[in-house]
C-alpha positions, 0 to 999 in steps of 0.5 A, spaced: 476 843 132 475 841 140 474 847 144 479 846 150 480 854 152 476 857 157 473 864 156 477 870 160 472 875 164 475 882 164 472 887 169 468 894 166 471 899 171 475 898 178 476 892 182 475 896 188 469 901 190 468 905 195 460 907 195 456 912 199 451 910 204 444 910 201 446 912 194 444 908 188 449 903 186 449 901 179 455 896 177 459 896 171 459 889 170 464 885 166 465 882 159 467 875 157 472 873 151 473 866 148 477 864 142 471 860 139 464 863 142 463 870 139 458 871 146 459 868 152 454 870 158 457 872 164 453 871 171 454 875 177 453 873 184 452 877 190 449 884 192 450 890 194 446 893 200 447 900 200 443 901 206 448 898 211 455 900 211 460 894 210 464 891 204 460 887 199 463 882 194 460 881 187 463 875 183 463 874 176 463 867 172 462 865 165 462 858 161 462 857 154 458 853 149 463 847 150 463 847 157 469 851 159 469 855 166 472 862 166 476 863 172 472 867 176 474 874 179 471 879 183 469 886 185 469 889 192 465 895 194 465 898 200 459 902 202 461 907 207 458 914 210 462 920 209 460 926 214 461 933 212 466 937 217 
């Protein structure tokens, strides 16, 4: 059988996150499933700078053993400063 189906990536956790400036950020990651391969490696690109207010994008991609590339998905992390009132 020739594998022509790309793996499917699923985010762990929400696609949009609001994060407190200065707090450690730990990404929930993503998983990939494939109809042939039992395990597919996820590659993550991008980073979150918790020392600077801004919007950061993490991109998750995956390729199965046959070279079929999954549609990349993204997570947006907004680093904000929450002031007490």
